C-alpha positions, 0 to 999 in steps of 0.5 A: 543469180545462184551459182553452183558449189563446186567442190574445192580441190585441196590445193597441192603444196608447191614442189619443193615444199617442206609443209609437213603433212597432217597425217604423218606422226610426230617425230617427238611423240613417244612409242608404245614399244619404245625401250623406256616403257620396258625396263621392269622386264630386264629387271626380272630376267636379271632375277630370274638368271640369278636364281636358276645359277643358284639352284644349279650351284646348290644342285652340284653341291648336293650331288657332288661325287663322293670319294670312292671307297677302297677296294678289296685288294686296299683293304687286304693290304692295310689289314696285312700291314696292321697285323705285321706291325702288331706282331713285330711289336708282339714278338719284341716284348715276348722276346724281352719278357724275363725268363726267356731261353737265349733260343726262344729270344733268338727267334723272337727277334728274328721274327720281330725283324722279318715282321718289321721288314714286312710292315715297311713293305706293306705300308709303302704299298698300301700309300700307293695304292698299288704293290707295283713295288712288290709285283714278282718278277718271273722265277729264276731258271735254276737247272733248266737245261737238260743234261745226262739223262736219268730217271725222273721221279714220280711224285705222289699222288692224291695232292689235296686241293683244298687251302687253308683259306676255306677255313674261314678266317676273318679277314681282319687279320690277326687283330681279332686274336685277342692276343694283344695290341700292346707295345714293348713300352706298355703295361702289359708287355710283361705278360706276353708269351711266345704262345701268344705270338704263335697264335697271333701268327697263326691267326694272320696267316689264315687271314692272308689265305682267307683274302686271296679270292678276292684281290687282284693278282699281284696282290694275291702274290704278295699276300700269299708271300706274307703268309708264306714268310709268317708260316716261316717264322711261326715254325722257327717260334714253335721249335725253339719254344716247345709251343704249339698255336691253335688254329695253325695252318696246315703243316705249321707244326714242325714234327723235327728237331730245330735243326730241321726247321722246315720239316718237309714231310709234314709242310705239304697237304698231299695225302699220300706220300710218294716212295723215293723209290718209285721211279717213272719215265718223263712221259708218265705225266698225269694227263687230265683227259685220263682223270675223267674230269676233263672230256678233252684238254682246254690248254696246253702248257709250254715253258715260257708260256703265260697265264696259269697254264706256262706258270704250272709248267714253269713251276713243274720244271722248277720242282723236277729240277730240285727233285733231281738235284736232292736225288743226285746230292743224296746219292753222294751223302753218306747214309745215316748223316744229318744231311742225308736224313734232311735231304731225303726229306726235303725230296718227299717234299718236292715230290709231293709238290710236283704232285700237287702241280699235277693235281692243279694241271687235271683240275684245270684241264691242262696237258703238262709238257714232258719232264726233262729227263736230268739237268746240268749240275754245277761244277763243284757240285760233287764236293759241295752241293749246298749252293746249288741246293740253295738256289734250285729251293729259291727257283722253286719259291719264285715259281710257286708265288708266280703261280699264285697270281696267275692262279684262278681266284677260287685256287689260290689259296690251295696254290699258296699252300704250295708256296707256303711249303717252298718258303720252308724248304728254303728256310731249312736249306739256309736257315740264316737266311730268312726272307720276308717275302718268300718268292718276291725277290724284289721285296725283299 
């Protein structure tokens, strides 16, 4: 008998049985994604990271920021320092030259001391990259208190607005003059003459004025003061030795004798000299709108104000005070005396300075305030006005120095000519007290 084949049903393991299923993978079999099979990937990533780091370091090294080039102000200060140091050596060499007269020796030695002081201050200023130590202070307000009414003098007209800086002098300074850079102990020291020193000084003055439009305001004030101080020494040397310097700045050669070192009659750049007898009311100040160049004023100057307009007003007051004190002193000075001649010459120079202030105001469309009719005089002025005249000249110096720093760059060289004139007038009022930095008392 045949029996049908009955398909057997897979037996189910009893409950709780631990028999493994035939389809379950073995825990001991290696997996295709196991870390043991890809260590080379980590090595490759590490090597790539090292290469990227090396490449980045190389690029940073190749493109590292280069040291910044010195500013124009720093370059100008360095040139001024080098010239002052070299000129001091030249002056000492010329003073020690055999056959030099005592008067020439005194002038050259004095110039050497002034130039040494300039080199010392400029060296420290250059090292700090800013002339902060020699930043000018505000001008002293000498004689600014209105007193008894007196007619104010009218300045001359036609002040020149062109400065010596327009001559195109090299910004490298006097080092290009070929006067020699040998020191007192070098072989060529005995051949250096006063004329060599005068020529080098004239070139240095021109270089300082030529650099004014390209530097910042404090540096411009300091460089203009250097030029003024060197101009005074140039006047002293030429007066004592009778030499002339080719290329000397405007008014550098004194026209008078050694007793009138400043020679104010030739110091200013005004083309017309005002007559001492010309007077007008204080309200007769030139108005920019009347000059035809300005349709309407753009600034009104006030005493104590800031900027170029304020500096113009301060300079005008300082010059007005100087003219008033000189007029008063001249009225009490014996006619024909040396003091009368010197004070009359100085009065003319201050009137030309006032004309220059008016010219700058007209060119910049600035309205100046009315001038003070008079100023208070010190108690002992009638017996001895010398001290008051020295003080008012110093006030004028400081006002012009401040005006250089506040002036537009294109007008700095012309304004600096006013500082040069003020320095000469101050030197004439106090011949034994020549300063290295006229108008910048913090640097002296």
